[in-house]
C-alpha positions as CSV (number, residue, x, y, z in Angstrom):
1,X,-52.5,-89.3,70.3
2,X,-52.5,-88.0,66.8
3,X,-52.8,-84.5,68.0
4,X,-49.9,-85.0,70.4
5,X,-47.6,-86.3,67.7
6,X,-48.7,-83.5,65.5
7,X,-47.7,-80.9,68.0
8,X,-44.5,-82.6,68.7
9,X,-43.6,-82.6,65.0
10,X,-44.4,-78.9,64.9
11,X,-42.1,-78.1,67.8
12,X,-39.3,-80.3,66.1
13,X,-39.7,-78.3,62.9
14,X,-39.7,-75.1,64.8
15,X,-36.4,-76.0,66.5
16,X,-34.9,-77.1,63.3
17,X,-35.9,-73.8,61.6
18,X,-34.6,-71.8,64.5
19,X,-31.3,-73.6,64.3
20,X,-30.9,-73.1,60.6
21,X,-32.5,-69.8,60.1
22,X,-32.4,-67.9,63.3
23,X,-34.5,-64.7,63.7
24,X,-32.4,-61.6,62.9
25,X,-33.2,-59.9,66.2
26,X,-29.4,-60.0,66.8
27,X,-28.3,-58.6,63.4
28,X,-25.8,-55.8,63.9
29,X,-24.5,-57.4,67.1
30,X,-21.2,-59.1,67.4
31,X,-21.9,-62.8,67.1
32,X,-19.3,-63.5,69.7
33,X,-21.5,-61.7,72.3
34,X,-24.6,-63.8,71.6
35,X,-25.0,-66.9,73.6
36,X,-25.8,-69.9,71.5
37,X,-28.4,-71.0,74.0
38,X,-30.1,-67.7,74.1
39,X,-33.0,-68.8,72.0
40,X,-35.9,-66.6,71.4
41,X,-39.2,-67.1,73.0
42,X,-41.1,-69.6,71.0
43,X,-44.3,-68.1,71.9
44,X,-43.6,-64.9,69.9
45,X,-43.2,-66.7,66.7
46,X,-46.1,-66.9,64.1
47,X,-48.1,-70.0,64.1
48,X,-47.2,-70.9,60.6
49,X,-43.4,-70.6,61.4
50,X,-42.7,-68.7,58.3
51,X,-40.2,-65.9,58.9
52,X,-38.9,-64.0,55.8
53,X,-35.3,-64.8,55.1
54,X,-33.4,-62.0,53.2
55,X,-32.4,-62.8,49.6
56,X,-29.2,-61.7,48.0
57,X,-29.3,-61.1,44.2
58,X,-26.7,-59.8,41.9
59,X,-27.6,-56.4,40.4
60,X,-28.2,-56.2,36.7
61,X,-26.8,-53.0,35.1
62,X,-27.9,-51.5,31.9
63,X,-25.0,-51.2,29.3
64,X,-26.1,-47.6,28.3
65,X,-26.0,-46.5,32.0
66,X,-22.5,-48.0,32.3
67,X,-21.3,-46.0,29.2
68,X,-22.5,-42.7,30.7
69,X,-20.4,-43.2,33.8
70,X,-17.4,-40.9,33.4
71,X,-15.2,-42.5,36.1
72,X,-16.1,-46.1,37.1
73,X,-16.0,-46.7,40.8
74,X,-14.9,-49.9,42.4
75,X,-17.9,-52.0,43.6
76,X,-18.0,-52.3,47.4
77,X,-17.8,-55.8,48.9
78,X,-21.2,-56.9,50.2
79,X,-21.2,-57.0,54.0
80,X,-22.0,-60.6,55.1
81,X,-24.7,-60.8,57.7
82,X,-23.5,-61.8,61.2
83,X,-24.0,-65.4,62.1
84,X,-24.0,-67.4,65.2
85,X,-20.8,-69.0,66.4
86,X,-20.1,-72.2,64.7
87,X,-22.7,-71.6,61.9
88,X,-21.2,-72.6,58.6
89,X,-20.7,-69.8,56.0
90,X,-21.6,-72.2,53.3
91,X,-25.2,-72.4,54.5
92,X,-25.7,-68.7,53.6
93,X,-23.7,-69.0,50.4
94,X,-25.8,-71.9,49.2
95,X,-28.8,-69.6,49.3
96,X,-27.2,-67.1,46.7
97,X,-27.3,-67.7,43.0
98,X,-23.8,-68.5,41.5
99,X,-22.3,-68.9,44.9
100,X,-20.5,-72.1,44.1
101,X,-18.8,-70.8,41.0
102,X,-17.9,-67.3,42.2
103,X,-16.9,-68.0,45.8
104,X,-13.2,-67.1,45.4
105,X,-13.6,-64.4,42.7
106,X,-13.5,-60.6,43.3
107,X,-16.8,-58.8,43.8
108,X,-18.5,-57.7,40.6
109,X,-16.5,-60.1,38.3
110,X,-19.6,-62.3,37.7
111,X,-22.0,-59.3,37.0
112,X,-23.2,-59.0,33.3
113,X,-22.0,-55.4,33.0
114,X,-18.6,-56.0,34.5
115,X,-16.8,-56.5,31.2
116,X,-18.5,-53.3,29.8
117,X,-17.3,-51.3,32.7
118,X,-13.8,-52.6,32.3
119,X,-13.8,-51.6,28.6
120,X,-15.1,-48.1,29.4
121,X,-12.4,-47.7,32.0
122,X,-9.7,-48.7,29.6
123,X,-11.0,-46.3,27.0
124,X,-11.2,-43.4,29.4
125,X,-7.6,-44.2,30.6
126,X,-6.4,-44.2,26.9
127,X,-8.1,-40.9,26.3
128,X,-6.5,-39.4,29.4
129,X,-3.1,-40.7,28.2
130,X,-3.7,-39.2,24.7
131,X,-4.7,-35.9,26.2
132,X,-1.6,-35.8,28.3
133,X,0.5,-36.6,25.3
134,X,-1.1,-33.8,23.3
135,X,-0.5,-31.4,26.1
136,X,3.2,-32.3,26.1
137,X,3.4,-31.8,22.4
138,X,1.8,-28.3,22.5
139,X,4.0,-27.4,25.4
140,X,7.0,-28.4,23.4
141,X,5.9,-26.2,20.5
142,X,5.5,-23.2,22.7
143,X,8.9,-23.7,24.2
144,X,10.4,-23.8,20.8
145,X,8.7,-20.6,19.7
146,X,9.6,-18.8,22.8
147,X,13.2,-19.8,22.5
148,X,13.3,-18.7,18.8
149,X,11.6,-15.3,19.6
150,X,13.9,-14.8,22.5
151,X,16.9,-15.5,20.3
152,X,15.7,-13.2,17.6
153,X,15.0,-10.4,20.0
154,X,18.4,-10.9,21.4
155,X,20.0,-10.7,18.0
156,X,18.1,-7.5,17.2
157,X,19.1,-6.0,20.5
158,X,22.7,-6.7,19.9
159,X,22.4,-5.2,16.5
160,X,20.7,-2.1,17.9
161,X,23.4,-1.7,20.5
162,X,26.2,-1.8,17.9
163,X,26.8,1.6,16.2
164,X,25.8,1.9,12.5
165,X,28.7,1.9,10.1
166,X,29.6,5.4,9.1
167,X,32.4,7.2,7.2
168,X,34.8,9.3,9.2
169,X,35.6,11.8,6.3
170,X,36.7,13.8,4.7
171,X,33.9,13.8,2.0
172,X,34.9,13.1,-1.6
173,X,33.6,14.1,-5.0
174,X,30.1,15.3,-5.8
175,X,27.5,12.8,-6.9
176,X,23.9,13.4,-8.0
177,X,21.1,11.6,-6.1
178,X,17.4,11.7,-7.0
179,X,14.5,12.0,-4.5
180,X,11.3,10.8,-5.9
181,X,7.9,12.0,-5.1
182,X,6.6,10.2,-2.0
183,X,10.0,9.0,-0.8
184,X,10.4,8.3,2.9
185,X,13.5,8.9,5.0
186,X,14.2,5.2,4.8
187,X,14.1,5.2,0.9
188,X,16.3,8.3,0.7
189,X,18.8,6.6,3.1
190,X,18.9,3.5,0.7
191,X,19.6,5.8,-2.2
192,X,22.4,7.5,-0.4
193,X,23.9,4.1,0.4
194,X,23.6,3.0,-3.2
195,X,25.3,6.1,-4.5
196,X,28.2,5.8,-2.0
197,X,27.4,8.9,-0.1
198,X,27.2,7.2,3.2
199,X,28.5,4.0,4.6
200,X,25.1,2.6,5.7
201,X,21.5,3.6,5.3
202,X,21.1,3.1,9.1
203,X,23.6,5.8,9.9
204,X,21.9,8.2,7.4
205,X,18.4,7.4,8.8
206,X,19.6,8.0,12.4
207,X,21.0,11.5,11.3
208,X,18.0,12.3,9.2
209,X,15.4,11.7,12.0
210,X,17.4,14.2,14.2
211,X,17.3,17.0,11.5
212,X,13.8,18.6,11.2
213,X,14.7,20.2,7.9
214,X,14.4,16.8,6.3
215,X,10.6,17.5,6.1
216,X,11.2,20.3,3.6
217,X,13.1,18.1,1.1
218,X,11.3,18.2,-2.3
219,X,11.4,15.7,-5.2
220,X,14.3,16.4,-7.5
221,X,18.0,16.0,-8.0
222,X,20.6,16.9,-5.3
223,X,24.5,17.1,-5.4
224,X,26.1,15.7,-2.3
225,X,29.6,14.4,-1.6
226,X,30.6,10.7,-1.6
227,X,32.1,9.1,1.5
228,X,30.4,11.6,3.7
229,X,29.7,11.1,7.5
230,X,26.0,10.6,7.8
231,X,25.4,13.9,9.7
232,X,27.3,15.8,7.0
233,X,25.3,14.1,4.2
234,X,22.0,15.1,5.8
235,X,23.1,18.7,6.3
236,X,24.2,18.9,2.7
237,X,21.0,17.4,1.4
238,X,18.8,20.0,3.2
239,X,20.9,23.0,2.3
240,X,19.4,25.4,-0.3
241,X,22.4,25.1,-2.6
242,X,22.3,21.3,-3.0
243,X,19.4,21.1,-5.4
244,X,20.5,20.9,-9.0
245,X,18.8,20.4,-12.4
246,X,15.8,22.4,-11.4
247,X,14.6,24.8,-14.1
248,X,11.6,27.2,-14.1
249,X,10.4,28.0,-17.6
250,X,7.9,30.8,-17.9
251,X,4.8,30.7,-20.2
252,X,5.5,31.8,-23.8
253,X,9.3,31.3,-23.5
254,X,11.2,30.4,-26.6
255,X,14.3,28.2,-27.1
256,X,16.7,31.1,-28.0
257,X,17.5,34.5,-26.4
258,X,15.8,37.6,-27.5
259,X,16.1,41.4,-27.0
260,X,13.5,43.9,-26.5
261,X,13.4,46.6,-29.3
262,X,12.6,49.5,-26.8
263,X,14.8,48.6,-23.8
264,X,17.5,46.3,-25.3
265,X,17.0,44.1,-22.3
266,X,17.7,40.4,-23.0
267,X,15.0,37.8,-22.6
268,X,16.7,34.5,-21.7
269,X,15.7,31.5,-23.8
270,X,15.0,28.0,-22.6
271,X,18.5,26.8,-23.4
272,X,20.1,29.5,-21.3
273,X,17.8,28.6,-18.4
274,X,18.7,24.9,-18.7
275,X,22.5,25.7,-18.9
276,X,22.3,27.7,-15.7
277,X,20.5,24.9,-13.8
278,X,23.0,22.2,-15.0
279,X,26.0,23.2,-13.0
280,X,27.6,20.9,-10.5
281,X,29.9,22.5,-7.9
282,X,30.7,26.2,-7.4
283,X,33.2,28.8,-8.7
284,X,35.8,27.6,-11.0
285,X,35.3,24.0,-10.1
286,X,31.7,24.1,-11.4
287,X,30.8,21.8,-14.3
288,X,27.9,23.1,-16.5
289,X,26.4,22.2,-19.8
290,X,26.6,25.3,-22.0
291,X,24.0,27.1,-24.1
292,X,25.9,26.2,-27.3
293,X,26.0,22.5,-26.5
294,X,22.3,22.5,-25.9
295,X,21.6,24.4,-29.1
296,X,23.7,21.9,-31.1
297,X,22.1,18.9,-29.4
298,X,18.6,20.3,-30.1
299,X,19.3,20.4,-33.7
300,X,20.2,16.8,-33.9
301,X,18.4,14.4,-36.4
302,X,18.0,11.5,-33.9
303,X,14.6,12.5,-32.7
304,X,14.1,9.3,-30.6
305,X,17.3,10.0,-28.7
306,X,16.0,13.6,-28.0
307,X,12.6,12.0,-26.6
308,X,10.3,13.6,-29.3
309,X,6.9,11.9,-28.9
310,X,5.5,9.7,-31.7
311,X,2.7,12.2,-32.3
312,X,5.2,15.0,-33.2
313,X,8.0,13.0,-34.9
314,X,6.8,13.5,-38.6
315,X,6.3,17.2,-38.3
316,X,9.5,17.7,-36.4
317,X,11.4,15.7,-39.0
318,X,10.1,18.1,-41.7
319,X,11.1,21.2,-39.8
320,X,12.5,24.0,-42.0
321,X,15.0,25.1,-39.4
322,X,16.7,22.4,-37.2
323,X,17.7,24.8,-34.5
324,X,14.0,25.6,-33.9
325,X,12.6,22.1,-34.2
326,X,12.2,21.5,-30.5
327,X,10.4,24.8,-29.8
328,X,7.1,24.2,-27.9
329,X,8.1,20.6,-27.0
330,X,9.6,21.7,-23.6
331,X,6.6,22.9,-21.5
332,X,6.3,25.9,-19.3
333,X,6.5,25.3,-15.5
334,X,9.0,23.7,-13.1
335,X,11.0,20.8,-14.4
336,X,13.8,18.6,-13.1
337,X,16.6,16.9,-14.8
338,X,19.9,15.1,-13.9
339,X,22.7,17.5,-14.7
340,X,25.3,14.8,-14.6
341,X,24.1,13.6,-18.0
342,X,25.1,15.1,-21.4
343,X,23.0,17.7,-23.3
344,X,21.2,15.1,-25.3
345,X,20.2,13.2,-22.2
346,X,19.1,16.4,-20.5
347,X,16.9,17.4,-23.4
348,X,15.4,13.9,-23.5
349,X,14.4,14.1,-19.9
350,X,12.8,17.5,-20.3
351,X,10.9,16.6,-23.5
352,X,9.6,13.3,-22.1
353,X,8.3,14.9,-19.0
354,X,6.7,17.8,-21.0
355,X,5.0,15.3,-23.5
356,X,3.5,13.4,-20.5
357,X,2.2,16.7,-19.0
358,X,0.7,17.7,-22.4
359,X,-1.0,14.4,-22.8
360,X,-2.6,14.6,-19.3
361,X,-4.8,17.4,-20.6
362,X,-6.4,15.1,-23.2
363,X,-4.3,16.4,-26.1
364,X,-4.4,13.1,-27.9
365,X,-8.2,13.1,-28.0
366,X,-8.9,16.8,-28.6
367,X,-9.1,17.0,-32.4
368,X,-12.8,15.9,-32.8
369,X,-14.2,19.4,-32.9
370,X,-11.2,21.5,-34.0
371,X,-10.0,19.0,-36.7
372,X,-6.4,19.5,-35.5
373,X,-4.0,16.7,-34.8
374,X,-2.0,16.8,-31.5
375,X,1.0,18.6,-32.9
376,X,-1.1,21.2,-34.7
377,X,-3.0,21.7,-31.5
378,X,0.3,22.4,-29.7
379,X,1.3,24.9,-32.4
380,X,-2.1,26.8,-32.1
381,X,-1.8,26.8,-28.3
382,X,1.6,28.5,-28.5
383,X,-0.1,31.2,-30.6
384,X,-2.7,31.6,-27.9
385,X,-0.1,31.9,-25.3
386,X,1.7,34.8,-27.2
387,X,-1.5,36.7,-28.2
388,X,-3.8,36.7,-25.2
389,X,-4.1,36.9,-21.5
390,X,-5.6,33.9,-19.6
391,X,-9.3,35.2,-19.5
392,X,-9.3,35.7,-23.3
393,X,-7.5,32.4,-24.3
394,X,-10.7,30.4,-25.1
395,X,-12.0,33.3,-27.5
396,X,-8.6,33.6,-29.3
397,X,-8.6,29.8,-29.7
398,X,-12.1,30.1,-31.4
399,X,-10.8,32.9,-33.7
400,X,-8.0,30.5,-34.9
401,X,-10.4,27.6,-35.5
402,X,-12.8,29.9,-37.4
403,X,-10.1,31.4,-39.6
404,X,-8.6,28.0,-40.4
405,X,-11.9,26.6,-41.5
406,X,-12.4,29.4,-44.1
407,X,-8.6,29.4,-45.1
408,X,-8.3,33.0,-43.9
409,X,-4.7,34.1,-42.9
410,X,-4.3,34.3,-39.1
411,X,-2.2,37.5,-39.3
412,X,-0.6,37.3,-35.8
413,X,2.1,39.7,-35.0
414,X,3.6,37.1,-32.8
415,X,4.4,34.8,-35.7
416,X,6.3,37.8,-37.4
417,X,8.4,38.4,-34.3
418,X,9.3,34.7,-33.9
419,X,12.0,34.8,-36.5
420,X,13.4,38.1,-35.3
421,X,16.1,38.5,-32.6
422,X,14.6,41.9,-31.5
423,X,10.9,41.8,-30.8
424,X,8.0,44.1,-29.8
425,X,4.2,44.1,-29.8
426,X,4.0,46.1,-33.0
427,X,5.6,45.0,-36.3
428,X,6.7,46.9,-39.4
429,X,5.1,46.6,-42.8
430,X,8.5,45.3,-44.0
431,X,8.5,42.5,-41.3
432,X,4.9,41.5,-42.1
433,X,5.7,41.2,-45.8
434,X,8.8,39.0,-45.2
435,X,7.8,35.4,-46.1
436,X,9.0,32.9,-43.5
437,X,7.8,29.5,-42.5
438,X,6.1,31.1,-39.4
439,X,4.8,34.6,-40.7
440,X,1.0,34.2,-40.9
441,X,0.7,37.5,-42.7
442,X,2.5,36.1,-45.7
443,X,0.7,32.7,-45.7
444,X,-2.5,31.0,-44.6
445,X,-2.6,28.1,-42.1
446,X,-0.4,27.5,-39.0
447,X,3.3,28.1,-38.6
448,X,5.7,25.3,-39.2
449,X,6.3,24.7,-35.5
450,X,5.2,26.1,-32.1
451,X,6.6,29.6,-31.5
452,X,6.8,29.3,-27.7
453,X,6.3,27.0,-24.6
454,X,2.5,27.1,-24.1
455,X,1.0,27.0,-20.6
456,X,-1.5,24.3,-19.8
457,X,-4.3,26.9,-19.8
458,X,-3.4,27.9,-23.4
459,X,-3.3,24.3,-24.4
460,X,-6.7,23.5,-22.7
461,X,-8.2,26.5,-24.3
462,X,-7.2,25.3,-27.7
463,X,-8.5,21.9,-27.0
464,X,-11.9,23.3,-26.0
465,X,-12.4,26.7,-27.7
466,X,-15.2,28.9,-26.5
467,X,-18.2,28.8,-29.0
468,X,-18.5,31.9,-31.1
469,X,-18.3,33.4,-34.6
470,X,-15.4,35.8,-34.0
471,X,-12.9,36.3,-36.8
472,X,-10.9,39.4,-35.5
473,X,-9.5,40.6,-32.2
474,X,-7.1,43.3,-31.2
475,X,-5.6,44.5,-27.9
476,X,-6.4,48.2,-27.4
477,X,-4.3,49.1,-24.4
478,X,-1.3,48.2,-22.3
479,X,-3.6,46.7,-19.6
480,X,-4.3,43.8,-22.1
481,X,-7.9,44.8,-22.9
482,X,-8.9,42.8,-26.1
483,X,-11.9,43.3,-28.3
484,X,-13.4,40.5,-30.4
485,X,-15.8,40.8,-33.5
486,X,-16.8,38.9,-36.6
487,X,-17.2,42.2,-38.5
488,X,-14.2,43.6,-40.4
489,X,-15.4,47.1,-40.3
490,X,-15.8,47.0,-36.6
491,X,-12.4,45.5,-36.3
492,X,-11.0,48.5,-38.1
493,X,-12.6,50.8,-35.5
494,X,-11.1,48.8,-32.7
495,X,-7.6,49.2,-34.3
496,X,-8.0,52.9,-34.2
497,X,-8.6,52.6,-30.5
498,X,-5.4,50.7,-30.1
499,X,-3.5,53.2,-32.1
500,X,-4.8,56.0,-29.9
501,X,-3.5,54.3,-26.8
502,X,0.0,54.0,-28.3
503,X,0.3,50.3,-27.9
504,X,0.9,49.8,-31.7
505,X,3.7,52.3,-31.9
506,X,6.9,50.6,-33.2
507,X,10.4,51.2,-31.7
508,X,12.1,50.6,-35.0
């Protein structure tokens, strides 16, 4: 009896379990197609009646994993298992944790990481919004730059299409313009505009680049006409007659004119050379500074106005003859000056340029070995220039230094000729005996001032004399052969050789 009740009780429990928790052999089928009375065969169930029921648990997400997610994805809704017709949904829900409180809430709302995912998504959305805003700002800046560049290019294009302002002519009076060393066509064009030669620098530049002769323009001063059409101004500038104020002074030249005793041919002095280079215009319309004007200006007492350098002022101020006080201060070579200035301004430009040239050789530091100051070195260099050819200049410089040290008169014929209007290589006894501030036969020491314009070679020779003990030298022929010795008796024998060649014959 007991066993029968026991089996009956087990069958009852089995039916109840089958009603509540049916086997899932029909999962995946439409519940409407399953007959409620199609119960499984009880014989196929395990004896203990314990089938496994699937559990549903909320997934727990790690916060760090959520932060690494770039774009949060919506959580899919869980698919509810199919149930028999009439089976209450609550029975399945009661088996899930949190079912009572989260029945009507969206999926994922009750998960612990839900709020973190929401914050990450918000942050990512804000970052995307910020990036979009920055892109708009950058795009706006590029638009502004593009519009500005396009506007500027359009402005320049319109300016380039408009013709440069130019004079129609006719040209006016002459004006002097200066081209500096290293000037470009653009800089020359600006100078032309400033001087009133052309209406615009653009017009001159356009004409200049079309004229290949512009490449031959040298630094210096040029006379061109004001109010000139640009093409005419360029043509005038490159013509051979436009350059003014350019003077070439040969080595050994003196300020005043001389005549040769034998031929009577004149030797133009520096003042004559400057006067010829100072003319503006041609023919009767030419305006020139005269020889007489320059001679008078050179004798002036205002040495600063004349450009005399500081290292020469004291000696020049003590000059025995004002007309000769500037001798040697205008160097040999090619010099440029503005001829539109007066004679004092012209001399100032030339003396200032010459002083700079002299100083470039080391003149101001040259007296350590020779014991001569800069002005004395210039005087001695002028003697070297008049007495020797270039190869012999360092030896002649040494003779001067050696004689000055023992206070022996220099006895140079060039110093005798300096005060004479007619000159020659030889001099007469009468001329050598005449006492002047320059005659080194009649006195010891250097002349009162330079007797010519020395070359840079003569100046450098005097600054660095060749080592030696020579005290005498004489030129023995018209080729310029010069013999040097420290013996007076040998010097006398060399003079005989000079007399035999005829070089010492006087024309007086």
